[in-house]
SETOR-411359 format. One line per 10 residues: number of its first residue (from 0); their letters; for each residue y, x, z of C-alpha. Coordinates in Angstrom, 3 decimals. Example, Ala and Ser with C-alpha at 12.3 -4.5 7.8 and 13.67 -1.06 7.14 Angstrom:
0) as) -4.500,12.300,7.800 | -1.060,13.670,7.140
This chain:
0) mhyeiaiipg) -18.089,-16.786,14.221 | -21.750,-16.599,13.280 | -23.866,-19.584,12.285 | -27.606,-20.025,11.918 | -28.383,-22.552,9.197 | -31.812,-24.096,8.568 | -32.505,-25.009,4.951 | -35.247,-27.477,4.078 | -35.362,-27.645,0.252 | -37.924,-30.454,0.332
10) dgvgaeisde) -39.457,-31.776,-2.861 | -38.757,-32.001,-6.578 | -35.406,-30.497,-7.504 | -34.711,-29.635,-3.865 | -35.240,-25.903,-4.324 | -32.797,-25.736,-7.243 | -29.955,-27.567,-5.538 | -30.586,-25.695,-2.288 | -30.078,-22.419,-4.170 | -26.610,-23.552,-5.235
20) aekilkaaad) -25.742,-24.852,-1.771 | -26.791,-21.558,-0.179 | -24.842,-19.578,-2.774 | -21.625,-21.435,-1.963 | -22.259,-21.205,1.780 | -22.623,-17.419,1.651 | -19.577,-17.003,-0.592 | -17.438,-19.151,1.698 | -18.563,-17.118,4.695 | -17.624,-13.853,2.992
30) kfgftaaskr) -14.232,-15.132,1.892 | -13.177,-16.901,5.073 | -14.356,-14.396,7.649 | -17.455,-15.792,9.302 | -21.158,-15.109,8.865 | -23.959,-17.533,8.058 | -27.626,-16.612,8.190 | -29.966,-19.100,6.565 | -33.697,-19.603,6.953 | -35.831,-21.747,4.667
40) fdwgcdhyla) -38.637,-24.054,5.738 | -41.043,-25.217,3.039 | -41.726,-28.633,4.477 | -42.282,-31.759,2.412 | -44.967,-33.415,0.343 | -46.909,-30.214,-0.396 | -46.932,-29.457,3.315 | -48.301,-32.952,3.899 | -51.118,-32.425,1.381 | -52.062,-29.191,3.119
50) hgrmmpehal) -51.611,-30.216,6.750 | -51.452,-34.023,6.966 | -47.823,-33.934,8.129 | -44.511,-33.646,6.295 | -43.469,-30.946,8.756 | -45.128,-29.210,11.694 | -45.595,-31.127,14.919 | -43.192,-28.764,16.695 | -40.594,-28.834,13.890 | -37.804,-30.218,16.068
60) dilkgfdaif) -38.327,-27.410,18.553 | -37.872,-24.965,15.689 | -34.791,-26.671,14.262 | -32.916,-27.252,17.518 | -32.049,-23.572,17.698 | -29.921,-23.780,14.537 | -26.246,-24.663,14.288 | -26.803,-27.025,11.357 | -29.442,-28.123,8.867 | -29.216,-28.465,5.102
70) lgcvgdeskv) -31.797,-30.809,3.568 | -32.340,-30.813,-0.181 | -34.264,-33.972,-0.985 | -37.563,-35.504,0.066 | -40.295,-37.423,-1.694 | -42.775,-37.332,-4.557 | -44.728,-40.562,-4.851 | -47.247,-38.943,-7.193 | -48.351,-36.901,-4.154 | -47.421,-38.900,-1.046
80) pdhvsltmll) -46.366,-42.568,-0.648 | -42.619,-42.892,-0.095 | -42.979,-44.641,3.255 | -44.918,-41.579,4.450 | -42.654,-38.884,2.995 | -39.592,-40.553,4.527 | -40.977,-39.952,8.017 | -39.655,-36.379,7.997 | -36.084,-37.484,7.458 | -36.308,-40.283,10.018
90) eirkgfkqyv) -37.943,-38.037,12.602 | -35.123,-35.504,12.369 | -32.407,-38.151,12.438 | -33.827,-39.900,15.469 | -35.117,-36.845,17.301 | -31.727,-35.156,17.127 | -29.743,-38.338,17.855 | -27.966,-38.089,14.516 | -26.788,-41.644,14.939 | -23.911,-41.411,12.458
100) nlrpirlypg) -24.613,-41.226,8.749 | -21.278,-40.193,7.290 | -20.682,-40.921,3.618 | -17.344,-40.066,2.000 | -16.790,-42.129,-1.148 | -14.286,-40.233,-3.301 | -13.812,-40.094,-7.071 | -12.498,-36.762,-8.284 | -10.243,-36.368,-11.340 | -12.284,-35.438,-14.377
110) vstpvrtatp) -15.322,-37.482,-13.310 | -16.125,-40.667,-15.203 | -17.663,-43.749,-13.649 | -19.112,-46.936,-15.160 | -16.891,-49.026,-12.851 | -13.560,-49.764,-14.558 | -11.659,-50.369,-11.324 | -12.682,-46.998,-9.929 | -10.068,-44.270,-10.346 | -9.210,-41.194,-8.260
120) etvdfvvvre) -6.337,-43.264,-6.841 | -8.481,-46.256,-5.813 | -11.712,-44.648,-4.573 | -11.195,-42.716,-1.349 | -12.885,-44.238,1.679 | -15.666,-43.453,4.149 | -18.782,-45.363,5.177 | -20.041,-44.852,8.726 | -23.647,-46.010,8.769 | -25.634,-46.502,11.967
130) nnegeysgag) -28.477,-44.042,11.537 | -31.012,-44.389,14.367 | -31.945,-48.023,14.899 | -31.223,-51.433,13.378 | -33.456,-52.493,10.528 | -35.055,-49.031,10.272 | -36.334,-48.936,13.845 | -39.939,-48.966,12.658 | -40.910,-51.880,14.908 | -43.322,-54.443,13.495
140) affkidepdg) -46.908,-55.125,12.539 | -49.247,-56.508,9.890 | -51.345,-59.557,10.683 | -54.448,-60.423,8.637 | -52.916,-58.406,5.848 | -55.550,-59.272,3.207 | -55.957,-62.946,4.163 | -54.210,-65.921,2.492 | -52.335,-66.644,5.719 | -51.520,-62.988,6.408
150) falqtgifsr) -48.008,-61.936,7.264 | -45.887,-59.011,8.376 | -43.151,-58.679,10.974 | -40.353,-56.105,10.715 | -38.084,-56.140,13.746 | -34.539,-54.824,13.701 | -33.457,-53.357,17.026 | -29.758,-53.448,17.870 | -28.935,-51.990,21.274 | -25.523,-52.283,22.882
160) ggcervmrya) -25.325,-48.520,23.283 | -26.409,-47.891,19.710 | -23.829,-50.277,18.267 | -21.006,-49.140,20.522 | -21.364,-45.445,19.820 | -21.332,-45.725,16.035 | -18.425,-48.170,16.114 | -16.424,-45.905,18.415 | -17.017,-43.082,15.948 | -15.730,-45.286,13.101
170) fdlaeqrkqa) -12.569,-46.253,14.974 | -11.904,-42.666,16.060 | -12.306,-41.575,12.437 | -9.873,-44.278,11.300 | -7.323,-42.949,13.810 | -7.733,-39.429,12.406 | -7.381,-40.701,8.865 | -4.293,-42.720,9.773 | -2.629,-39.533,10.965 | -3.444,-38.047,7.552
180) gykgmvtnct) -1.738,-40.922,5.722 | -4.530,-43.451,5.233 | -4.090,-47.090,6.226 | -6.023,-46.932,9.494 | -8.509,-49.785,9.151 | -12.173,-50.328,9.981 | -14.090,-52.876,7.952 | -17.064,-54.459,9.703 | -19.876,-54.844,7.147 | -22.006,-57.670,8.531
190) ksnalnysmv) -24.137,-60.716,7.707 | -23.684,-62.788,10.825 | -23.637,-66.088,8.932 | -27.373,-65.710,8.266 | -28.630,-63.153,10.797 | -27.786,-65.240,13.814 | -28.919,-62.810,16.499 | -28.651,-59.197,15.354 | -25.429,-59.488,13.386 | -23.757,-61.911,15.789
200) fwdkiyqeva) -24.437,-59.309,18.474 | -23.133,-56.575,16.153 | -19.908,-58.548,15.498 | -19.350,-59.146,19.211 | -19.555,-55.444,19.974 | -17.309,-54.619,17.014 | -14.604,-56.859,18.483 | -14.996,-55.252,21.907 | -14.670,-51.740,20.498 | -11.756,-52.767,18.286
210) aghpdiatdk) -9.864,-54.009,21.351 | -9.747,-50.431,22.589 | -8.056,-49.287,19.373 | -5.029,-51.585,18.982 | -3.358,-49.337,16.394 | -6.275,-49.677,13.962 | -6.470,-52.726,11.715 | -9.676,-54.751,11.685 | -11.427,-56.283,8.705 | -14.707,-58.136,8.172
220) alvdamtmwm) -16.874,-58.450,5.071 | -20.285,-60.042,4.680 | -22.478,-57.454,3.008 | -22.973,-59.482,-0.182 | -19.214,-59.980,-0.519 | -18.728,-56.329,0.391 | -20.564,-55.209,-2.742 | -18.310,-57.454,-4.837 | -15.103,-56.161,-3.243 | -16.180,-52.535,-3.541
230) vkkpewfdvv) -16.232,-53.064,-7.307 | -13.283,-55.463,-7.590 | -10.851,-53.728,-5.239 | -12.164,-50.381,-3.936 | -8.679,-49.330,-2.824 | -8.838,-51.940,-0.043 | -11.233,-49.900,2.078 | -10.529,-47.064,4.505 | -13.418,-46.764,6.992 | -16.434,-49.061,6.769
240) vasnlfgdii) -18.940,-49.382,9.615 | -22.350,-50.781,8.755 | -25.857,-51.147,10.112 | -28.657,-48.880,8.944 | -29.893,-51.107,6.104 | -26.528,-52.382,4.924 | -25.042,-48.895,5.047 | -27.943,-47.560,3.008 | -27.348,-50.148,0.297 | -23.570,-50.016,0.001
250) tdlgamlqgg) -23.463,-46.217,-0.102 | -25.611,-46.207,-3.236 | -23.040,-48.528,-4.793 | -20.394,-46.170,-3.467 | -22.101,-43.304,-5.287 | -21.640,-45.133,-8.581 | -17.954,-45.645,-7.805 | -17.612,-41.884,-7.427 | -19.447,-41.076,-10.647 | -23.121,-41.119,-9.744
260) mgfaaggnin) -25.649,-39.676,-7.338 | -24.850,-36.141,-8.440 | -21.541,-36.358,-6.549 | -22.700,-38.140,-3.393 | -22.959,-36.046,-0.219 | -23.810,-37.179,3.292 | -23.970,-35.994,6.850 | -26.343,-37.020,9.620 | -24.123,-36.403,12.608 | -24.809,-35.891,16.288
270) perefpsmfe) -21.183,-36.254,17.444 | -21.847,-34.874,20.916 | -23.267,-31.681,19.344 | -26.218,-31.809,21.713 | -28.440,-31.183,18.686 | -27.781,-29.790,15.195 | -26.425,-32.154,12.577 | -27.990,-32.323,9.118 | -26.237,-32.457,5.744 | -27.736,-33.550,2.447
280) pihgsapkyt) -27.072,-34.890,-1.022 | -28.092,-38.523,-0.981 | -29.890,-38.455,-4.329 | -33.662,-38.408,-4.619 | -35.947,-35.528,-5.487 | -36.261,-36.409,-9.212 | -39.719,-34.798,-9.637 | -39.631,-35.194,-13.427 | -36.745,-32.712,-13.568 | -38.321,-30.110,-11.286
290) gkhvvnpias) -37.813,-26.603,-12.610 | -35.585,-27.717,-15.479 | -32.324,-26.864,-13.711 | -30.465,-29.844,-15.140 | -29.509,-31.695,-11.946 | -25.865,-31.789,-10.872 | -25.452,-29.631,-7.718 | -22.015,-30.979,-6.728 | -23.497,-33.321,-4.095 | -25.242,-30.354,-2.479
300) iesvrmmldf) -22.106,-28.234,-2.591 | -20.121,-31.107,-1.098 | -22.740,-31.322,1.658 | -22.023,-27.677,2.490 | -18.315,-28.528,2.568 | -19.033,-31.315,5.072 | -21.199,-28.970,7.136 | -18.485,-26.319,7.397 | -15.866,-28.915,8.222 | -18.079,-30.212,11.044
310) lgekdaaegi) -18.690,-26.682,12.323 | -14.933,-26.155,12.533 | -14.519,-23.879,9.517 | -11.707,-26.020,8.138 | -10.251,-23.416,5.779 | -13.636,-22.742,4.205 | -14.298,-26.455,3.801 | -10.911,-26.964,2.182 | -11.524,-23.985,-0.089 | -14.787,-25.451,-1.331
320) gvavrsvlaq) -13.119,-28.815,-1.857 | -10.329,-27.248,-3.899 | -12.863,-25.317,-5.992 | -14.915,-28.446,-6.690 | -11.836,-30.448,-7.655 | -10.619,-27.670,-9.930 | -13.899,-27.317,-11.813 | -14.323,-31.068,-12.255 | -10.721,-31.612,-13.346 | -10.896,-28.842,-15.955
330) gavrtrdmgg) -14.078,-30.325,-17.420 | -15.188,-27.100,-19.082 | -18.539,-27.232,-17.290 | -20.357,-30.554,-17.408 | -23.936,-31.271,-16.367 | -26.168,-33.774,-18.102 | -25.167,-36.695,-15.902 | -21.539,-35.983,-16.867 | -22.329,-36.109,-20.575 | -22.528,-32.349,-20.954
340) shgtdamgda) -25.257,-29.778,-21.431 | -24.646,-27.266,-18.646 | -27.366,-26.583,-16.119 | -27.510,-26.689,-12.344 | -26.801,-22.986,-11.946 | -23.928,-23.056,-14.457 | -22.119,-25.693,-12.425 | -22.815,-23.793,-9.223 | -21.494,-20.584,-10.773 | -18.329,-22.370,-11.932
350) vlqallad) -17.617,-23.611,-8.418 | -18.396,-20.152,-7.053 | -15.882,-18.486,-9.379 | -13.233,-21.071,-8.521 | -13.882,-20.530,-4.820 | -13.545,-16.753,-5.113 | -10.403,-16.909,-7.250 | -7.200,-16.166,-5.375
Protein backbone atom coordinates (compact mmCIF):
# COMPACT_ATOMS: atom_id res chain seq x y z
CA UNK A 1 0.00 0.00 0.00
CA UNK A 2 1.02 3.60 -0.60
CA UNK A 3 -0.11 6.53 1.52
CA UNK A 4 0.06 10.27 0.97
CA UNK A 5 0.45 12.08 4.28
CA UNK A 6 0.08 15.84 4.77
CA UNK A 7 2.20 17.31 7.55
CA UNK A 8 1.36 20.69 9.04
CA UNK A 9 4.11 21.45 11.60
CA UNK A 10 2.31 24.59 12.77
CA UNK A 11 3.90 26.89 15.32
CA UNK A 12 6.48 26.87 18.09
CA UNK A 13 8.00 23.44 18.61
CA UNK A 14 5.82 21.98 15.86
CA UNK A 15 8.67 21.62 13.37
CA UNK A 16 10.83 19.71 15.86
CA UNK A 17 8.19 17.19 16.88
CA UNK A 18 7.05 16.80 13.28
CA UNK A 19 10.60 15.78 12.34
CA UNK A 20 10.46 12.93 14.84
CA UNK A 21 6.97 11.88 13.77
CA UNK A 22 8.02 11.80 10.12
CA UNK A 23 11.17 9.85 10.98
CA UNK A 24 9.17 7.12 12.70
CA UNK A 25 6.56 7.07 9.93
CA UNK A 26 9.19 6.48 7.25
CA UNK A 27 10.98 3.82 9.30
CA UNK A 28 7.73 1.96 9.96
CA UNK A 29 6.91 2.05 6.26
CA UNK A 30 10.30 0.59 5.34
CA UNK A 31 10.09 -2.14 7.95
CA UNK A 32 6.49 -3.21 7.44
CA UNK A 33 6.29 -3.13 3.67
CA UNK A 34 4.30 -0.08 2.67
CA UNK A 35 5.27 3.35 1.38
CA UNK A 36 4.41 6.77 2.79
CA UNK A 37 5.11 10.01 0.98
CA UNK A 38 4.79 13.13 3.09
CA UNK A 39 4.36 16.76 2.10
CA UNK A 40 4.75 19.70 4.46
CA UNK A 41 2.57 22.79 4.56
CA UNK A 42 3.94 25.81 6.42
CA UNK A 43 0.63 27.10 7.69
CA UNK A 44 0.12 28.75 11.06
CA UNK A 45 0.71 32.06 12.78
CA UNK A 46 3.48 33.22 10.43
CA UNK A 47 1.22 32.46 7.49
CA UNK A 48 -1.46 34.56 9.17
CA UNK A 49 0.91 37.51 9.60
CA UNK A 50 1.81 37.32 5.92
CA UNK A 51 -1.60 36.58 4.43
CA UNK A 52 -4.30 37.35 7.01
CA UNK A 53 -5.30 33.68 7.26
CA UNK A 54 -3.91 30.74 9.22
CA UNK A 55 -4.01 28.67 6.04
CA UNK A 56 -4.96 29.35 2.43
CA UNK A 57 -8.61 29.77 1.55
CA UNK A 58 -8.49 26.60 -0.55
CA UNK A 59 -6.58 24.58 2.07
CA UNK A 60 -9.27 21.92 2.46
CA UNK A 61 -9.23 21.32 -1.28
CA UNK A 62 -5.50 20.72 -1.01
CA UNK A 63 -5.72 18.43 2.02
CA UNK A 64 -8.64 16.28 0.87
CA UNK A 65 -6.37 14.49 -1.58
CA UNK A 66 -4.26 13.01 1.24
CA UNK A 67 -4.86 9.77 3.10
CA UNK A 68 -4.21 11.36 6.49
CA UNK A 69 -2.94 14.55 8.10
CA UNK A 70 -0.38 15.02 10.85
CA UNK A 71 -0.65 18.32 12.73
CA UNK A 72 2.17 19.43 15.00
CA UNK A 73 0.77 22.20 17.17
CA UNK A 74 -0.86 25.57 16.60
CA UNK A 75 -0.68 28.94 18.29
CA UNK A 76 1.64 31.74 19.35
CA UNK A 77 -0.18 34.46 21.24
CA UNK A 78 2.77 36.83 20.87
CA UNK A 79 1.92 36.88 17.14
CA UNK A 80 -1.77 36.01 16.81
CA UNK A 81 -4.56 35.87 19.45
CA UNK A 82 -5.38 32.29 20.42
CA UNK A 83 -9.02 32.54 19.37
CA UNK A 84 -7.78 33.43 15.88
CA UNK A 85 -5.02 30.82 15.59
CA UNK A 86 -7.44 28.07 16.67
CA UNK A 87 -9.57 28.69 13.58
CA UNK A 88 -7.25 26.53 11.47
CA UNK A 89 -7.76 23.48 13.65
CA UNK A 90 -11.52 24.00 13.89
CA UNK A 91 -11.87 24.58 10.16
CA UNK A 92 -10.16 21.29 9.36
CA UNK A 93 -12.11 19.35 11.98
CA UNK A 94 -15.46 20.67 10.83
CA UNK A 95 -14.73 20.84 7.11
CA UNK A 96 -13.66 17.20 7.03
CA UNK A 97 -16.42 16.00 9.38
CA UNK A 98 -13.85 14.77 11.89
CA UNK A 99 -16.59 14.48 14.46
CA UNK A 100 -14.74 12.07 16.75
CA UNK A 101 -11.81 13.28 18.82
CA UNK A 102 -10.21 10.06 20.01
CA UNK A 103 -7.99 10.26 23.08
CA UNK A 104 -6.39 7.12 24.50
CA UNK A 105 -5.44 7.61 28.16
CA UNK A 106 -2.70 5.08 28.95
CA UNK A 107 0.18 5.19 31.43
CA UNK A 108 3.23 3.29 30.26
CA UNK A 109 5.65 1.52 32.62
CA UNK A 110 8.64 3.71 33.33
CA UNK A 111 6.64 6.96 33.19
CA UNK A 112 5.98 8.83 36.42
CA UNK A 113 2.86 10.83 37.13
CA UNK A 114 1.94 13.26 39.92
CA UNK A 115 -1.28 11.31 40.55
CA UNK A 116 -0.68 8.58 43.15
CA UNK A 117 -3.59 6.41 42.04
CA UNK A 118 -2.34 6.31 38.47
CA UNK A 119 -0.35 3.19 37.59
CA UNK A 120 0.09 1.27 34.33
CA UNK A 121 -2.49 -1.18 35.71
CA UNK A 122 -5.13 1.46 36.52
CA UNK A 123 -4.82 3.94 33.64
CA UNK A 124 -5.97 2.45 30.34
CA UNK A 125 -9.15 3.97 28.96
CA UNK A 126 -10.33 6.03 25.99
CA UNK A 127 -12.20 9.32 25.75
CA UNK A 128 -14.44 9.83 22.73
CA UNK A 129 -15.05 13.56 22.45
CA UNK A 130 -17.66 15.08 20.15
CA UNK A 131 -15.56 17.23 17.86
CA UNK A 132 -17.77 19.29 15.52
CA UNK A 133 -20.53 21.02 17.46
CA UNK A 134 -21.70 21.43 21.06
CA UNK A 135 -20.16 24.28 22.99
CA UNK A 136 -17.59 24.98 20.25
CA UNK A 137 -20.12 25.61 17.50
CA UNK A 138 -19.07 29.24 17.23
CA UNK A 139 -22.63 30.55 17.53
CA UNK A 140 -23.15 33.72 19.54
CA UNK A 141 -22.71 37.47 19.59
CA UNK A 142 -21.53 40.47 21.59
CA UNK A 143 -24.04 43.12 22.60
CA UNK A 144 -22.92 46.62 23.62
CA UNK A 145 -19.58 45.09 24.46
CA UNK A 146 -18.05 48.25 26.00
CA UNK A 147 -21.18 49.41 27.85
CA UNK A 148 -22.00 48.76 31.54
CA UNK A 149 -24.99 46.64 30.51
CA UNK A 150 -23.12 44.83 27.73
CA UNK A 151 -23.24 41.08 27.47
CA UNK A 152 -22.24 38.14 25.31
CA UNK A 153 -24.10 35.03 24.20
CA UNK A 154 -22.34 31.75 23.38
CA UNK A 155 -24.74 29.11 22.11
CA UNK A 156 -24.02 25.40 22.26
CA UNK A 157 -25.58 23.47 19.39
CA UNK A 158 -26.46 19.83 20.00
CA UNK A 159 -28.08 18.14 17.01
CA UNK A 160 -29.65 14.70 17.18
CA UNK A 161 -27.46 13.50 14.33
CA UNK A 162 -24.32 14.94 15.88
CA UNK A 163 -24.96 13.31 19.26
CA UNK A 164 -26.04 9.97 17.83
CA UNK A 165 -23.04 9.49 15.58
CA UNK A 166 -20.40 10.13 18.23
CA UNK A 167 -22.24 7.96 20.75
CA UNK A 168 -22.55 5.11 18.26
CA UNK A 169 -18.81 5.35 17.70
CA UNK A 170 -18.22 5.14 21.47
CA UNK A 171 -20.42 2.07 21.87
CA UNK A 172 -18.88 0.35 18.83
CA UNK A 173 -15.43 1.03 20.29
CA UNK A 174 -16.51 -0.42 23.65
CA UNK A 175 -17.63 -3.59 21.84
CA UNK A 176 -14.22 -3.87 20.15
CA UNK A 177 -12.45 -3.32 23.44
CA UNK A 178 -14.63 -5.90 25.18
CA UNK A 179 -13.49 -8.48 22.65
CA UNK A 180 -9.91 -7.54 23.58
CA UNK A 181 -10.54 -8.15 27.29
CA UNK A 182 -11.71 -4.77 28.56
CA UNK A 183 -14.89 -4.43 30.61
CA UNK A 184 -17.13 -3.14 27.81
CA UNK A 185 -18.63 0.01 29.31
CA UNK A 186 -19.42 3.51 28.08
CA UNK A 187 -19.50 6.31 30.62
CA UNK A 188 -21.70 9.27 29.73
CA UNK A 189 -19.91 12.45 30.83
CA UNK A 190 -22.71 14.98 31.29
CA UNK A 191 -24.00 17.92 33.34
CA UNK A 192 -27.73 17.52 32.91
CA UNK A 193 -28.51 18.61 36.47
CA UNK A 194 -27.57 22.18 35.54
CA UNK A 195 -27.69 22.33 31.74
CA UNK A 196 -31.37 21.58 31.50
CA UNK A 197 -31.70 21.62 27.72
CA UNK A 198 -28.46 20.63 26.00
CA UNK A 199 -27.36 17.94 28.42
CA UNK A 200 -30.84 16.58 29.06
CA UNK A 201 -31.08 16.14 25.30
CA UNK A 202 -27.60 14.57 25.26
CA UNK A 203 -28.59 12.10 28.02
CA UNK A 204 -31.79 11.13 26.20
CA UNK A 205 -29.89 10.27 23.04
CA UNK A 206 -27.25 8.38 25.04
CA UNK A 207 -29.97 6.13 26.46
CA UNK A 208 -31.44 5.56 23.00
CA UNK A 209 -28.07 4.58 21.53
CA UNK A 210 -27.26 2.41 24.54
CA UNK A 211 -30.47 0.44 23.99
CA UNK A 212 -29.02 -0.78 20.71
CA UNK A 213 -25.95 -2.17 22.48
CA UNK A 214 -27.34 -4.42 25.24
CA UNK A 215 -24.01 -6.17 25.82
CA UNK A 216 -22.27 -2.91 26.78
CA UNK A 217 -22.61 -1.60 30.32
CA UNK A 218 -23.76 1.98 30.82
CA UNK A 219 -22.47 4.51 33.31
CA UNK A 220 -23.13 8.19 34.00
CA UNK A 221 -20.91 10.83 35.59
CA UNK A 222 -21.50 14.55 35.96
CA UNK A 223 -18.42 16.26 34.57
CA UNK A 224 -17.36 17.75 37.92
CA UNK A 225 -17.64 14.34 39.59
CA UNK A 226 -15.92 12.81 36.58
CA UNK A 227 -12.74 14.77 37.28
CA UNK A 228 -12.79 13.52 40.88
CA UNK A 229 -13.28 9.88 39.88
CA UNK A 230 -10.60 10.04 37.20
CA UNK A 231 -8.14 10.82 40.00
CA UNK A 232 -9.67 8.66 42.73
CA UNK A 233 -10.40 5.52 40.71
CA UNK A 234 -9.08 5.72 37.12
CA UNK A 235 -9.39 1.96 36.69
CA UNK A 236 -13.19 2.33 36.68
CA UNK A 237 -13.29 3.76 33.17
CA UNK A 238 -13.26 1.99 29.81
CA UNK A 239 -14.76 4.27 27.14
CA UNK A 240 -15.96 7.77 28.01
CA UNK A 241 -18.17 9.79 25.66
CA UNK A 242 -18.28 13.53 26.20
CA UNK A 243 -19.35 16.76 24.55
CA UNK A 244 -16.83 19.04 22.89
CA UNK A 245 -16.13 21.23 25.93
CA UNK A 246 -16.27 18.53 28.58
CA UNK A 247 -14.12 16.21 26.48
CA UNK A 248 -11.56 18.97 26.01
CA UNK A 249 -11.29 19.48 29.76
CA UNK A 250 -11.18 15.89 30.97
CA UNK A 251 -8.59 14.85 28.39
CA UNK A 252 -6.13 17.39 29.78
CA UNK A 253 -6.64 15.77 33.18
CA UNK A 254 -6.20 12.44 31.44
CA UNK A 255 -2.85 13.63 30.10
CA UNK A 256 -1.64 14.18 33.65
CA UNK A 257 -2.75 10.67 34.59
CA UNK A 258 -0.55 9.33 31.80
CA UNK A 259 2.48 11.38 32.78
CA UNK A 260 1.97 14.76 31.15
CA UNK A 261 1.27 16.42 27.83
CA UNK A 262 4.40 14.94 26.29
CA UNK A 263 2.67 11.54 26.19
CA UNK A 264 -0.81 12.60 25.06
CA UNK A 265 -1.77 11.81 21.46
CA UNK A 266 -5.10 12.35 19.74
CA UNK A 267 -6.95 11.64 16.55
CA UNK A 268 -9.58 13.73 14.78
CA UNK A 269 -11.51 10.98 13.07
CA UNK A 270 -13.88 10.92 10.13
CA UNK A 271 -15.17 7.37 10.70
CA UNK A 272 -16.81 7.10 7.29
CA UNK A 273 -13.44 7.90 5.64
CA UNK A 274 -15.14 10.37 3.33
CA UNK A 275 -12.35 12.81 4.20
CA UNK A 276 -8.86 12.38 5.67
CA UNK A 277 -8.55 12.10 9.42
CA UNK A 278 -6.00 14.19 11.32
CA UNK A 279 -3.66 13.08 14.11
CA UNK A 280 -1.85 15.31 16.58
CA UNK A 281 -0.19 15.57 19.96
CA UNK A 282 -2.58 17.46 22.19
CA UNK A 283 0.06 19.69 23.78
CA UNK A 284 0.50 23.32 22.82
CA UNK A 285 3.18 24.91 20.69
CA UNK A 286 5.39 26.02 23.62
CA UNK A 287 6.96 28.98 21.75
CA UNK A 288 9.52 29.60 24.51
CA UNK A 289 11.12 26.24 23.70
CA UNK A 290 11.23 26.72 19.93
CA UNK A 291 14.52 25.56 18.47
CA UNK A 292 15.80 24.17 21.76
CA UNK A 293 14.88 20.57 20.98
CA UNK A 294 13.87 19.77 24.55
CA UNK A 295 10.21 18.82 24.06
CA UNK A 296 9.15 15.20 24.51
CA UNK A 297 8.21 13.76 21.07
CA UNK A 298 6.40 10.66 22.39
CA UNK A 299 2.96 12.25 21.89
CA UNK A 300 3.82 12.91 18.25
CA UNK A 301 5.14 9.40 17.75
CA UNK A 302 2.02 7.99 19.39
CA UNK A 303 -0.04 10.11 16.99
CA UNK A 304 1.72 8.37 14.10
CA UNK A 305 0.90 5.03 15.73
CA UNK A 306 -2.78 6.03 15.86
CA UNK A 307 -2.65 7.17 12.24
CA UNK A 308 -1.22 3.87 11.01
CA UNK A 309 -3.70 1.90 13.07
CA UNK A 310 -6.55 3.89 11.50
CA UNK A 311 -5.13 3.38 8.01
CA UNK A 312 -5.13 -0.37 8.61
CA UNK A 313 -1.39 -0.87 9.08
CA UNK A 314 -1.93 -2.79 12.31
CA UNK A 315 1.48 -4.46 12.43
CA UNK A 316 3.28 -1.16 11.98
CA UNK A 317 1.15 0.48 14.66
CA UNK A 318 1.84 -2.37 17.06
CA UNK A 319 5.55 -2.17 16.25
CA UNK A 320 5.67 1.51 17.13
CA UNK A 321 3.74 0.85 20.33
CA UNK A 322 6.16 -1.89 21.37
CA UNK A 323 9.14 0.38 20.62
CA UNK A 324 7.69 3.24 22.67
CA UNK A 325 6.91 0.96 25.60
CA UNK A 326 10.39 -0.55 25.48
CA UNK A 327 12.20 2.79 25.49
CA UNK A 328 10.06 4.22 28.29
CA UNK A 329 10.33 1.09 30.43
CA UNK A 330 14.12 0.97 30.12
CA UNK A 331 14.40 4.62 31.18
CA UNK A 332 17.83 5.12 29.66
CA UNK A 333 16.59 8.07 27.61
CA UNK A 334 14.56 10.66 29.48
CA UNK A 335 13.50 14.10 28.26
CA UNK A 336 13.24 17.13 30.49
CA UNK A 337 9.61 16.57 31.42
CA UNK A 338 10.61 13.08 32.61
CA UNK A 339 13.34 14.45 34.86
CA UNK A 340 16.13 13.75 32.40
CA UNK A 341 18.33 15.78 30.10
CA UNK A 342 17.89 14.12 26.71
CA UNK A 343 16.60 16.14 23.80
CA UNK A 344 13.73 15.71 21.39
CA UNK A 345 15.85 14.03 18.73
CA UNK A 346 17.53 11.71 21.25
CA UNK A 347 14.17 10.33 22.32
CA UNK A 348 13.08 10.00 18.71
CA UNK A 349 16.30 8.17 17.84
CA UNK A 350 15.81 5.79 20.78
CA UNK A 351 12.33 4.87 19.59
CA UNK A 352 13.65 4.52 16.04
CA UNK A 353 16.36 2.07 17.12
CA UNK A 354 13.86 0.06 19.16
CA UNK A 355 11.49 -0.05 16.19
CA UNK A 356 14.20 -1.28 13.82
CA UNK A 357 15.53 -3.90 16.24
CA UNK A 358 14.46 -7.44 15.45
